[in-house]
Each structure stands twice: as C-alpha cells, then as structure tokens.
Biotite code that builds the C-alpha atoms (Angstrom):
import biotite.structure as struc

atoms = struc.array([
    struc.Atom([19.518, -11.385, 28.337], chain_id="A", res_id=1, res_name="MET", atom_name="CA", element="C"),
    struc.Atom([16.952, -13.942, 26.742], chain_id="A", res_id=2, res_name="THR", atom_name="CA", element="C"),
    struc.Atom([15.694, -16.632, 29.471], chain_id="A", res_id=3, res_name="THR", atom_name="CA", element="C"),
    struc.Atom([14.183, -20.063, 27.837], chain_id="A", res_id=4, res_name="ILE", atom_name="CA", element="C"),
    struc.Atom([11.084, -21.300, 29.580], chain_id="A", res_id=5, res_name="ILE", atom_name="CA", element="C"),
    struc.Atom([10.272, -24.777, 28.268], chain_id="A", res_id=6, res_name="GLU", atom_name="CA", element="C"),
    struc.Atom([6.598, -25.179, 28.302], chain_id="A", res_id=7, res_name="ALA", atom_name="CA", element="C"),
    struc.Atom([4.596, -28.665, 28.250], chain_id="A", res_id=8, res_name="ASP", atom_name="CA", element="C"),
    struc.Atom([1.481, -28.886, 25.933], chain_id="A", res_id=9, res_name="THR", atom_name="CA", element="C"),
    struc.Atom([-0.435, -31.552, 24.487], chain_id="A", res_id=10, res_name="PRO", atom_name="CA", element="C"),
    struc.Atom([1.416, -30.957, 21.190], chain_id="A", res_id=11, res_name="GLU", atom_name="CA", element="C"),
    struc.Atom([4.807, -31.450, 22.656], chain_id="A", res_id=12, res_name="GLY", atom_name="CA", element="C"),
    struc.Atom([7.464, -29.074, 24.105], chain_id="A", res_id=13, res_name="PRO", atom_name="CA", element="C"),
    struc.Atom([7.268, -25.395, 23.272], chain_id="A", res_id=14, res_name="GLY", atom_name="CA", element="C"),
    struc.Atom([9.426, -22.880, 24.151], chain_id="A", res_id=15, res_name="ARG", atom_name="CA", element="C"),
    struc.Atom([9.328, -19.316, 25.505], chain_id="A", res_id=16, res_name="PHE", atom_name="CA", element="C"),
    struc.Atom([12.411, -16.756, 24.660], chain_id="A", res_id=17, res_name="HIS", atom_name="CA", element="C"),
    struc.Atom([11.515, -13.907, 27.349], chain_id="A", res_id=18, res_name="VAL", atom_name="CA", element="C"),
    struc.Atom([13.180, -10.909, 27.586], chain_id="A", res_id=19, res_name="ALA", atom_name="CA", element="C"),
    struc.Atom([12.455, -8.984, 30.722], chain_id="A", res_id=20, res_name="ALA", atom_name="CA", element="C"),
    struc.Atom([12.446, -5.758, 31.322], chain_id="A", res_id=21, res_name="ALA", atom_name="CA", element="C"),
    struc.Atom([13.563, -4.675, 34.979], chain_id="A", res_id=22, res_name="GLU", atom_name="CA", element="C"),
    struc.Atom([10.998, -2.560, 35.830], chain_id="A", res_id=23, res_name="ASP", atom_name="CA", element="C"),
    struc.Atom([7.922, -4.345, 34.434], chain_id="A", res_id=24, res_name="GLU", atom_name="CA", element="C"),
    struc.Atom([5.192, -2.540, 33.632], chain_id="A", res_id=25, res_name="ARG", atom_name="CA", element="C"),
    struc.Atom([3.576, -4.855, 30.764], chain_id="A", res_id=26, res_name="ALA", atom_name="CA", element="C"),
    struc.Atom([4.520, -8.206, 29.470], chain_id="A", res_id=27, res_name="LEU", atom_name="CA", element="C"),
    struc.Atom([3.932, -8.913, 25.756], chain_id="A", res_id=28, res_name="LEU", atom_name="CA", element="C"),
    struc.Atom([3.535, -12.892, 24.159], chain_id="A", res_id=29, res_name="ILE", atom_name="CA", element="C"),
    struc.Atom([4.349, -12.942, 20.244], chain_id="A", res_id=30, res_name="MET", atom_name="CA", element="C"),
    struc.Atom([3.830, -16.026, 18.339], chain_id="A", res_id=31, res_name="GLY", atom_name="CA", element="C"),
    struc.Atom([5.497, -16.090, 15.230], chain_id="A", res_id=32, res_name="HIS", atom_name="CA", element="C"),
    struc.Atom([4.790, -16.948, 11.467], chain_id="A", res_id=33, res_name="GLY", atom_name="CA", element="C"),
    struc.Atom([3.988, -20.583, 9.795], chain_id="A", res_id=34, res_name="ALA", atom_name="CA", element="C"),
    struc.Atom([7.017, -19.704, 7.462], chain_id="A", res_id=35, res_name="GLY", atom_name="CA", element="C"),
    struc.Atom([9.413, -18.597, 10.185], chain_id="A", res_id=36, res_name="GLY", atom_name="CA", element="C"),
    struc.Atom([10.602, -18.252, 13.488], chain_id="A", res_id=37, res_name="GLY", atom_name="CA", element="C"),
    struc.Atom([11.277, -16.047, 16.543], chain_id="A", res_id=38, res_name="ILE", atom_name="CA", element="C"),
    struc.Atom([13.876, -14.318, 14.943], chain_id="A", res_id=39, res_name="ASP", atom_name="CA", element="C"),
    struc.Atom([11.540, -12.412, 12.413], chain_id="A", res_id=40, res_name="ALA", atom_name="CA", element="C"),
    struc.Atom([12.635, -8.856, 12.156], chain_id="A", res_id=41, res_name="VAL", atom_name="CA", element="C"),
    struc.Atom([9.604, -7.701, 13.774], chain_id="A", res_id=42, res_name="ASP", atom_name="CA", element="C"),
    struc.Atom([9.691, -10.205, 16.840], chain_id="A", res_id=43, res_name="LEU", atom_name="CA", element="C"),
    struc.Atom([13.502, -10.062, 17.115], chain_id="A", res_id=44, res_name="SER", atom_name="CA", element="C"),
    struc.Atom([13.637, -5.891, 17.371], chain_id="A", res_id=45, res_name="VAL", atom_name="CA", element="C"),
    struc.Atom([10.500, -5.692, 19.983], chain_id="A", res_id=46, res_name="LEU", atom_name="CA", element="C"),
    struc.Atom([12.645, -8.497, 22.100], chain_id="A", res_id=47, res_name="ALA", atom_name="CA", element="C"),
    struc.Atom([15.667, -6.483, 21.853], chain_id="A", res_id=48, res_name="SER", atom_name="CA", element="C"),
    struc.Atom([14.125, -2.990, 22.726], chain_id="A", res_id=49, res_name="ARG", atom_name="CA", element="C"),
    struc.Atom([11.013, -2.786, 24.691], chain_id="A", res_id=50, res_name="LEU", atom_name="CA", element="C"),
    struc.Atom([12.306, -4.347, 27.768], chain_id="A", res_id=51, res_name="PRO", atom_name="CA", element="C"),
    struc.Atom([14.277, -0.476, 27.996], chain_id="A", res_id=52, res_name="ALA", atom_name="CA", element="C"),
    struc.Atom([10.826, 0.997, 28.016], chain_id="A", res_id=53, res_name="ARG", atom_name="CA", element="C"),
    struc.Atom([9.452, -1.597, 30.936], chain_id="A", res_id=54, res_name="GLY", atom_name="CA", element="C"),
    struc.Atom([7.767, -4.021, 28.186], chain_id="A", res_id=55, res_name="ILE", atom_name="CA", element="C"),
    struc.Atom([8.953, -7.855, 28.688], chain_id="A", res_id=56, res_name="SER", atom_name="CA", element="C"),
    struc.Atom([8.618, -9.446, 25.408], chain_id="A", res_id=57, res_name="VAL", atom_name="CA", element="C"),
    struc.Atom([8.150, -13.419, 25.571], chain_id="A", res_id=58, res_name="ALA", atom_name="CA", element="C"),
    struc.Atom([8.121, -15.048, 22.263], chain_id="A", res_id=59, res_name="ARG", atom_name="CA", element="C"),
    struc.Atom([6.942, -18.514, 21.830], chain_id="A", res_id=60, res_name="PHE", atom_name="CA", element="C"),
    struc.Atom([8.548, -20.868, 19.935], chain_id="A", res_id=61, res_name="GLU", atom_name="CA", element="C"),
    struc.Atom([5.285, -23.567, 18.622], chain_id="A", res_id=62, res_name="GLN", atom_name="CA", element="C"),
    struc.Atom([6.278, -27.401, 19.468], chain_id="A", res_id=63, res_name="PRO", atom_name="CA", element="C"),
    struc.Atom([6.282, -27.730, 15.414], chain_id="A", res_id=64, res_name="TRP", atom_name="CA", element="C"),
    struc.Atom([9.302, -25.357, 15.118], chain_id="A", res_id=65, res_name="ARG", atom_name="CA", element="C"),
    struc.Atom([11.278, -26.673, 18.453], chain_id="A", res_id=66, res_name="VAL", atom_name="CA", element="C"),
    struc.Atom([10.573, -30.126, 16.876], chain_id="A", res_id=67, res_name="ALA", atom_name="CA", element="C"),
    struc.Atom([12.591, -29.454, 13.845], chain_id="A", res_id=68, res_name="GLY", atom_name="CA", element="C"),
    struc.Atom([9.378, -29.723, 11.431], chain_id="A", res_id=69, res_name="LYS", atom_name="CA", element="C"),
    struc.Atom([9.484, -27.656, 8.110], chain_id="A", res_id=70, res_name="LYS", atom_name="CA", element="C"),
    struc.Atom([5.552, -27.373, 8.311], chain_id="A", res_id=71, res_name="VAL", atom_name="CA", element="C"),
    struc.Atom([3.463, -25.623, 10.490], chain_id="A", res_id=72, res_name="ALA", atom_name="CA", element="C"),
    struc.Atom([1.037, -27.109, 12.502], chain_id="A", res_id=73, res_name="SER", atom_name="CA", element="C"),
    struc.Atom([-2.850, -26.535, 11.651], chain_id="A", res_id=74, res_name="PRO", atom_name="CA", element="C"),
    struc.Atom([-4.180, -23.675, 13.179], chain_id="A", res_id=75, res_name="PRO", atom_name="CA", element="C"),
    struc.Atom([-6.503, -25.634, 15.902], chain_id="A", res_id=76, res_name="PRO", atom_name="CA", element="C"),
    struc.Atom([-3.108, -27.324, 16.771], chain_id="A", res_id=77, res_name="ARG", atom_name="CA", element="C"),
    struc.Atom([-1.481, -23.924, 17.108], chain_id="A", res_id=78, res_name="LEU", atom_name="CA", element="C"),
    struc.Atom([-3.798, -22.647, 19.652], chain_id="A", res_id=79, res_name="ASP", atom_name="CA", element="C"),
    struc.Atom([-4.210, -25.841, 21.515], chain_id="A", res_id=80, res_name="ILE", atom_name="CA", element="C"),
    struc.Atom([-0.249, -25.299, 22.433], chain_id="A", res_id=81, res_name="ALA", atom_name="CA", element="C"),
    struc.Atom([-0.764, -21.769, 22.868], chain_id="A", res_id=82, res_name="TRP", atom_name="CA", element="C"),
    struc.Atom([-3.468, -22.017, 25.319], chain_id="A", res_id=83, res_name="ASN", atom_name="CA", element="C"),
    struc.Atom([-1.326, -24.641, 27.441], chain_id="A", res_id=84, res_name="ALA", atom_name="CA", element="C"),
    struc.Atom([2.049, -22.741, 27.040], chain_id="A", res_id=85, res_name="ALA", atom_name="CA", element="C"),
    struc.Atom([0.716, -19.525, 28.348], chain_id="A", res_id=86, res_name="VAL", atom_name="CA", element="C"),
    struc.Atom([-0.393, -20.684, 31.764], chain_id="A", res_id=87, res_name="PRO", atom_name="CA", element="C"),
    struc.Atom([3.049, -21.922, 32.095], chain_id="A", res_id=88, res_name="ARG", atom_name="CA", element="C"),
    struc.Atom([4.263, -18.869, 31.415], chain_id="A", res_id=89, res_name="LEU", atom_name="CA", element="C"),
    struc.Atom([2.482, -16.620, 33.976], chain_id="A", res_id=90, res_name="LEU", atom_name="CA", element="C"),
    struc.Atom([2.080, -19.137, 36.844], chain_id="A", res_id=91, res_name="ALA", atom_name="CA", element="C"),
    struc.Atom([5.445, -17.458, 38.346], chain_id="A", res_id=92, res_name="ASP", atom_name="CA", element="C"),
    struc.Atom([5.111, -14.181, 37.210], chain_id="A", res_id=93, res_name="ARG", atom_name="CA", element="C"),
    struc.Atom([3.339, -10.842, 39.078], chain_id="A", res_id=94, res_name="PRO", atom_name="CA", element="C"),
    struc.Atom([0.593, -9.424, 37.765], chain_id="A", res_id=95, res_name="GLN", atom_name="CA", element="C"),
    struc.Atom([1.540, -6.748, 34.987], chain_id="A", res_id=96, res_name="PRO", atom_name="CA", element="C"),
    struc.Atom([-0.771, -5.865, 31.919], chain_id="A", res_id=97, res_name="PRO", atom_name="CA", element="C"),
    struc.Atom([-0.810, -8.741, 29.163], chain_id="A", res_id=98, res_name="ILE", atom_name="CA", element="C"),
    struc.Atom([-0.859, -8.339, 25.699], chain_id="A", res_id=99, res_name="TYR", atom_name="CA", element="C"),
    struc.Atom([-0.944, -11.189, 23.178], chain_id="A", res_id=100, res_name="PHE", atom_name="CA", element="C"),
    struc.Atom([0.182, -10.747, 19.992], chain_id="A", res_id=101, res_name="GLY", atom_name="CA", element="C"),
    struc.Atom([2.508, -12.221, 16.916], chain_id="A", res_id=102, res_name="GLY", atom_name="CA", element="C"),
    struc.Atom([3.551, -12.013, 13.108], chain_id="A", res_id=103, res_name="ARG", atom_name="CA", element="C"),
    struc.Atom([1.092, -13.652, 10.633], chain_id="A", res_id=104, res_name="SER", atom_name="CA", element="C"),
    struc.Atom([-0.269, -16.979, 11.958], chain_id="A", res_id=105, res_name="ALA", atom_name="CA", element="C"),
    struc.Atom([1.207, -15.926, 14.910], chain_id="A", res_id=106, res_name="GLY", atom_name="CA", element="C"),
    struc.Atom([-1.196, -12.763, 15.321], chain_id="A", res_id=107, res_name="ALA", atom_name="CA", element="C"),
    struc.Atom([-4.070, -15.432, 13.981], chain_id="A", res_id=108, res_name="ARG", atom_name="CA", element="C"),
    struc.Atom([-3.345, -17.490, 17.107], chain_id="A", res_id=109, res_name="VAL", atom_name="CA", element="C"),
    struc.Atom([-3.173, -14.192, 19.881], chain_id="A", res_id=110, res_name="ALA", atom_name="CA", element="C"),
    struc.Atom([-6.799, -12.661, 17.968], chain_id="A", res_id=111, res_name="CYS", atom_name="CA", element="C"),
    struc.Atom([-8.515, -16.326, 18.048], chain_id="A", res_id=112, res_name="ARG", atom_name="CA", element="C"),
    struc.Atom([-7.387, -17.045, 21.886], chain_id="A", res_id=113, res_name="THR", atom_name="CA", element="C"),
    struc.Atom([-7.243, -13.613, 23.209], chain_id="A", res_id=114, res_name="ALA", atom_name="CA", element="C"),
    struc.Atom([-10.794, -14.150, 24.640], chain_id="A", res_id=115, res_name="PRO", atom_name="CA", element="C"),
    struc.Atom([-9.820, -17.172, 26.468], chain_id="A", res_id=116, res_name="GLU", atom_name="CA", element="C"),
    struc.Atom([-7.554, -15.427, 28.935], chain_id="A", res_id=117, res_name="PHE", atom_name="CA", element="C"),
    struc.Atom([-9.000, -12.546, 31.048], chain_id="A", res_id=118, res_name="GLU", atom_name="CA", element="C"),
    struc.Atom([-6.233, -10.714, 32.080], chain_id="A", res_id=119, res_name="ARG", atom_name="CA", element="C"),
    struc.Atom([-5.431, -9.839, 27.984], chain_id="A", res_id=120, res_name="VAL", atom_name="CA", element="C"),
    struc.Atom([-5.526, -5.968, 27.440], chain_id="A", res_id=121, res_name="SER", atom_name="CA", element="C"),
    struc.Atom([-4.710, -5.576, 23.735], chain_id="A", res_id=122, res_name="GLY", atom_name="CA", element="C"),
    struc.Atom([-2.941, -7.526, 20.861], chain_id="A", res_id=123, res_name="VAL", atom_name="CA", element="C"),
    struc.Atom([-0.289, -6.788, 18.828], chain_id="A", res_id=124, res_name="VAL", atom_name="CA", element="C"),
    struc.Atom([-0.668, -8.115, 15.128], chain_id="A", res_id=125, res_name="CYS", atom_name="CA", element="C"),
    struc.Atom([2.655, -7.788, 12.658], chain_id="A", res_id=126, res_name="CYS", atom_name="CA", element="C"),
    struc.Atom([1.163, -8.663, 9.314], chain_id="A", res_id=127, res_name="ALA", atom_name="CA", element="C"),
    struc.Atom([-2.111, -10.021, 10.186], chain_id="A", res_id=128, res_name="PHE", atom_name="CA", element="C"),
    struc.Atom([-3.083, -12.647, 6.769], chain_id="A", res_id=129, res_name="PRO", atom_name="CA", element="C"),
    struc.Atom([-6.286, -11.056, 6.030], chain_id="A", res_id=130, res_name="LEU", atom_name="CA", element="C"),
    struc.Atom([-6.577, -13.766, 3.247], chain_id="A", res_id=131, res_name="HIS", atom_name="CA", element="C"),
    struc.Atom([-4.229, -15.771, 1.275], chain_id="A", res_id=132, res_name="PRO", atom_name="CA", element="C"),
    struc.Atom([-2.460, -14.417, -1.709], chain_id="A", res_id=133, res_name="PRO", atom_name="CA", element="C"),
    struc.Atom([-4.286, -13.464, -4.507], chain_id="A", res_id=134, res_name="GLY", atom_name="CA", element="C"),
    struc.Atom([-7.727, -14.980, -2.597], chain_id="A", res_id=135, res_name="ARG", atom_name="CA", element="C"),
    struc.Atom([-9.788, -11.929, -1.294], chain_id="A", res_id=136, res_name="PRO", atom_name="CA", element="C"),
    struc.Atom([-12.851, -14.235, -1.013], chain_id="A", res_id=137, res_name="ASP", atom_name="CA", element="C"),
    struc.Atom([-10.838, -16.829, 1.940], chain_id="A", res_id=138, res_name="ARG", atom_name="CA", element="C"),
    struc.Atom([-11.143, -13.768, 4.253], chain_id="A", res_id=139, res_name="SER", atom_name="CA", element="C"),
    struc.Atom([-9.655, -14.207, 7.839], chain_id="A", res_id=140, res_name="ARG", atom_name="CA", element="C"),
    struc.Atom([-11.207, -10.861, 8.941], chain_id="A", res_id=141, res_name="ALA", atom_name="CA", element="C"),
    struc.Atom([-13.683, -12.713, 11.536], chain_id="A", res_id=142, res_name="PRO", atom_name="CA", element="C"),
    struc.Atom([-10.674, -13.692, 13.702], chain_id="A", res_id=143, res_name="GLU", atom_name="CA", element="C"),
    struc.Atom([-9.286, -10.307, 13.702], chain_id="A", res_id=144, res_name="LEU", atom_name="CA", element="C"),
    struc.Atom([-12.450, -8.593, 14.451], chain_id="A", res_id=145, res_name="LEU", atom_name="CA", element="C"),
    struc.Atom([-13.554, -11.489, 17.213], chain_id="A", res_id=146, res_name="GLY", atom_name="CA", element="C"),
    struc.Atom([-10.190, -10.598, 19.073], chain_id="A", res_id=147, res_name="ALA", atom_name="CA", element="C"),
    struc.Atom([-12.603, -8.808, 21.805], chain_id="A", res_id=148, res_name="GLY", atom_name="CA", element="C"),
    struc.Atom([-9.896, -6.354, 22.890], chain_id="A", res_id=149, res_name="VAL", atom_name="CA", element="C"),
    struc.Atom([-7.881, -3.441, 21.260], chain_id="A", res_id=150, res_name="PRO", atom_name="CA", element="C"),
    struc.Atom([-5.963, -4.458, 18.642], chain_id="A", res_id=151, res_name="ARG", atom_name="CA", element="C"),
    struc.Atom([-2.795, -2.862, 16.920], chain_id="A", res_id=152, res_name="LEU", atom_name="CA", element="C"),
    struc.Atom([-1.974, -4.187, 13.025], chain_id="A", res_id=153, res_name="VAL", atom_name="CA", element="C"),
    struc.Atom([1.088, -3.276, 11.614], chain_id="A", res_id=154, res_name="LEU", atom_name="CA", element="C"),
    struc.Atom([0.798, -3.922, 7.755], chain_id="A", res_id=155, res_name="GLN", atom_name="CA", element="C"),
    struc.Atom([2.804, -3.944, 5.124], chain_id="A", res_id=156, res_name="GLY", atom_name="CA", element="C"),
    struc.Atom([1.956, -1.576, 2.104], chain_id="A", res_id=157, res_name="GLU", atom_name="CA", element="C"),
    struc.Atom([2.773, -4.244, -0.076], chain_id="A", res_id=158, res_name="LYS", atom_name="CA", element="C"),
    struc.Atom([1.597, -7.237, 1.705], chain_id="A", res_id=159, res_name="ASP", atom_name="CA", element="C"),
    struc.Atom([0.286, -9.699, -0.600], chain_id="A", res_id=160, res_name="THR", atom_name="CA", element="C"),
    struc.Atom([-1.592, -11.091, 2.179], chain_id="A", res_id=161, res_name="PHE", atom_name="CA", element="C"),
    struc.Atom([-3.466, -8.165, 2.440], chain_id="A", res_id=162, res_name="GLY", atom_name="CA", element="C"),
    struc.Atom([-2.548, -4.695, 2.575], chain_id="A", res_id=163, res_name="GLY", atom_name="CA", element="C"),
    struc.Atom([-3.282, -1.598, 5.262], chain_id="A", res_id=164, res_name="PRO", atom_name="CA", element="C"),
    struc.Atom([-6.657, -0.440, 3.057], chain_id="A", res_id=165, res_name="ASP", atom_name="CA", element="C"),
    struc.Atom([-7.956, -4.125, 2.872], chain_id="A", res_id=166, res_name="GLU", atom_name="CA", element="C"),
    struc.Atom([-7.436, -4.053, 6.511], chain_id="A", res_id=167, res_name="ILE", atom_name="CA", element="C"),
    struc.Atom([-9.182, -0.861, 7.147], chain_id="A", res_id=168, res_name="ARG", atom_name="CA", element="C"),
    struc.Atom([-12.294, -2.207, 4.754], chain_id="A", res_id=169, res_name="ALA", atom_name="CA", element="C"),
    struc.Atom([-13.389, -4.530, 7.232], chain_id="A", res_id=170, res_name="GLU", atom_name="CA", element="C"),
    struc.Atom([-13.231, -2.521, 10.013], chain_id="A", res_id=171, res_name="LEU", atom_name="CA", element="C"),
    struc.Atom([-16.606, -0.588, 11.949], chain_id="A", res_id=172, res_name="ALA", atom_name="CA", element="C"),
    struc.Atom([-16.478, 2.721, 12.736], chain_id="A", res_id=173, res_name="ALA", atom_name="CA", element="C"),
    struc.Atom([-16.510, 1.517, 16.457], chain_id="A", res_id=174, res_name="ASP", atom_name="CA", element="C"),
    struc.Atom([-14.041, -0.941, 16.164], chain_id="A", res_id=175, res_name="ASP", atom_name="CA", element="C"),
    struc.Atom([-11.066, -0.505, 18.797], chain_id="A", res_id=176, res_name="PRO", atom_name="CA", element="C"),
    struc.Atom([-8.269, -1.513, 15.699], chain_id="A", res_id=177, res_name="VAL", atom_name="CA", element="C"),
    struc.Atom([-5.679, 0.787, 15.045], chain_id="A", res_id=178, res_name="THR", atom_name="CA", element="C"),
    struc.Atom([-3.469, 0.135, 11.405], chain_id="A", res_id=179, res_name="VAL", atom_name="CA", element="C"),
    struc.Atom([-0.338, 1.489, 10.846], chain_id="A", res_id=180, res_name="VAL", atom_name="CA", element="C"),
    struc.Atom([1.165, 0.859, 7.314], chain_id="A", res_id=181, res_name="PRO", atom_name="CA", element="C"),
    struc.Atom([4.270, 0.274, 7.104], chain_id="A", res_id=182, res_name="VAL", atom_name="CA", element="C"),
    struc.Atom([5.371, 2.227, 3.660], chain_id="A", res_id=183, res_name="LEU", atom_name="CA", element="C"),
    struc.Atom([7.057, -0.560, 1.027], chain_id="A", res_id=184, res_name="GLY", atom_name="CA", element="C"),
    struc.Atom([6.979, -3.561, 3.131], chain_id="A", res_id=185, res_name="ALA", atom_name="CA", element="C"),
    struc.Atom([5.888, -6.836, 2.040], chain_id="A", res_id=186, res_name="ASP", atom_name="CA", element="C"),
    struc.Atom([4.945, -9.753, 4.345], chain_id="A", res_id=187, res_name="HIS", atom_name="CA", element="C"),
    struc.Atom([7.750, -10.310, 5.858], chain_id="A", res_id=188, res_name="SER", atom_name="CA", element="C"),
    struc.Atom([8.553, -6.664, 6.472], chain_id="A", res_id=189, res_name="MET", atom_name="CA", element="C"),
    struc.Atom([11.066, -6.298, 4.394], chain_id="A", res_id=190, res_name="ARG", atom_name="CA", element="C"),
    struc.Atom([11.852, -2.910, 2.524], chain_id="A", res_id=191, res_name="VAL", atom_name="CA", element="C"),
    struc.Atom([13.627, -2.301, -1.147], chain_id="A", res_id=192, res_name="ALA", atom_name="CA", element="C"),
    struc.Atom([16.948, -0.127, -0.878], chain_id="A", res_id=193, res_name="LYS", atom_name="CA", element="C"),
    struc.Atom([15.222, 2.501, -2.727], chain_id="A", res_id=194, res_name="THR", atom_name="CA", element="C"),
    struc.Atom([12.013, 2.191, -1.210], chain_id="A", res_id=195, res_name="GLY", atom_name="CA", element="C"),
    struc.Atom([10.377, 5.012, 0.907], chain_id="A", res_id=196, res_name="PRO", atom_name="CA", element="C"),
    struc.Atom([11.853, 3.688, 4.374], chain_id="A", res_id=197, res_name="ILE", atom_name="CA", element="C"),
    struc.Atom([14.984, 2.188, 5.221], chain_id="A", res_id=198, res_name="THR", atom_name="CA", element="C"),
    struc.Atom([14.831, -0.996, 7.414], chain_id="A", res_id=199, res_name="PRO", atom_name="CA", element="C"),
    struc.Atom([16.194, 1.142, 10.619], chain_id="A", res_id=200, res_name="ALA", atom_name="CA", element="C"),
    struc.Atom([12.804, 3.322, 9.689], chain_id="A", res_id=201, res_name="GLU", atom_name="CA", element="C"),
    struc.Atom([11.100, 0.104, 9.372], chain_id="A", res_id=202, res_name="LEU", atom_name="CA", element="C"),
    struc.Atom([12.615, -0.822, 13.021], chain_id="A", res_id=203, res_name="ARG", atom_name="CA", element="C"),
    struc.Atom([11.667, 1.847, 14.887], chain_id="A", res_id=204, res_name="ASP", atom_name="CA", element="C"),
    struc.Atom([8.305, 2.320, 13.543], chain_id="A", res_id=205, res_name="LEU", atom_name="CA", element="C"),
    struc.Atom([6.962, -1.161, 14.671], chain_id="A", res_id=206, res_name="VAL", atom_name="CA", element="C"),
    struc.Atom([9.098, -0.456, 18.140], chain_id="A", res_id=207, res_name="CYS", atom_name="CA", element="C"),
    struc.Atom([7.227, 3.264, 18.174], chain_id="A", res_id=208, res_name="ARG", atom_name="CA", element="C"),
    struc.Atom([3.793, 1.966, 17.619], chain_id="A", res_id=209, res_name="SER", atom_name="CA", element="C"),
    struc.Atom([3.785, -1.034, 20.277], chain_id="A", res_id=210, res_name="VAL", atom_name="CA", element="C"),
    struc.Atom([5.500, 1.207, 22.481], chain_id="A", res_id=211, res_name="ILE", atom_name="CA", element="C"),
    struc.Atom([2.281, 3.709, 22.309], chain_id="A", res_id=212, res_name="ASP", atom_name="CA", element="C"),
    struc.Atom([-0.071, 1.157, 22.033], chain_id="A", res_id=213, res_name="PHE", atom_name="CA", element="C"),
    struc.Atom([0.650, -0.621, 25.385], chain_id="A", res_id=214, res_name="ILE", atom_name="CA", element="C"),
    struc.Atom([1.728, 2.310, 27.198], chain_id="A", res_id=215, res_name="LEU", atom_name="CA", element="C"),
    struc.Atom([0.412, 5.446, 25.535], chain_id="A", res_id=216, res_name="GLY", atom_name="CA", element="C"),
    struc.Atom([2.044, 8.425, 23.793], chain_id="A", res_id=217, res_name="SER", atom_name="CA", element="C"),
])
C-alpha cells in the first residue's frame, strides 16, 4: 500500500509516495530523474520489494512533475524543493536510519543535499549521470564525491552518461563508494532481450544490492 504525503516547498507542492515497512528498520528517500518520474523501473521495484525487508521507501515527486511540466527545474531549484520537503516527511516519523537516493538527476540531488542532514547514513545512486553523453569533460564527479557518507552506485554497463569504469576512475582508494555494474543496462536500466542478464535478474540485482548496503549482507 502506498501513502501519499503532500509537501509544500518554495518551488510549489511536491509529493511523497510512501511504501511503509510494517517493522521499519530504515527509511530510503528517493528522487526521480529529469526525463521521467517515480515509476522508473529501479524506483518502482525498490518501493515494491524493500518494505518486506524492513526498509520503507518514500519516492519524492518534484514540484515540476506534480505541476505537469515537461521540463525539469534547474538543479538548484531541485535541491530547494528536496530540502524543504524532507523535513515534512520526517516530522511525524520515528527515528530509523535515513538514507537518501535517487536515479539520475535524483541521485545528484541526493548527493548534493546529504551533507545538510545529520541523520543521513548513506546515499543510493541509480544511474548516476557522471557527465552528459559524449562530454566527459563536463564531469559531475564532485557531487558524487562530496556526499560525505557511504554511497552505493548502481551503474549500467552501457550508460552513455558514464559507465561503471568511469565512476571507479574518479574514486580514491579510501572513498566509501561501492560501484555495482549492471551488465548490458543503459541509463534507464533497460537491457536487451539477448543481453547478459534478463530484466528480472536486473531487478533482483538492484534490490539485493540496496538491501545489502542498508541492512548489511
């Protein structure tokens, strides 16, 4: 069951879609990408499966999506909305460990804002957009590296925004960042029918990796 929590922000109304765990051990708050919404395959499967493992999942719908706009707001405005909405979500909740996360632009928001919240224990990045396609000179690595908490990066092998090896190349030996390659997957976490893994195996990998990251193996 999904509960809707409205959140007023300086950018307009945002909306949380909360799949709550009955025996909550952690809360994962995730944002969507600039080209899609909360129904992306990785966000959807996490919301459907993690509550059974004690992890509540709250997917935040940015105000621009709630308003029905086609084009995402600029990054600073995404951060403003997120920073205003998260306290509304946490206000009436107990004190489980909190994790930020998101896919693509949502992962960038999670990394940029994590240092603003003392309760954040880690960040889950699905398809972190390391650079625009074909523009490795415009790296967003400082956002990923500046999160200040452990990070999990699930990165498609064929992601044109930067593959797993490109992510690893930006890391120092002591950076608390775990990179999980998703074989054959593109930026949208899609795999070909003849690819090295099936869509079902991709979903299993995403869920297993996030559960291990949050609760331990």
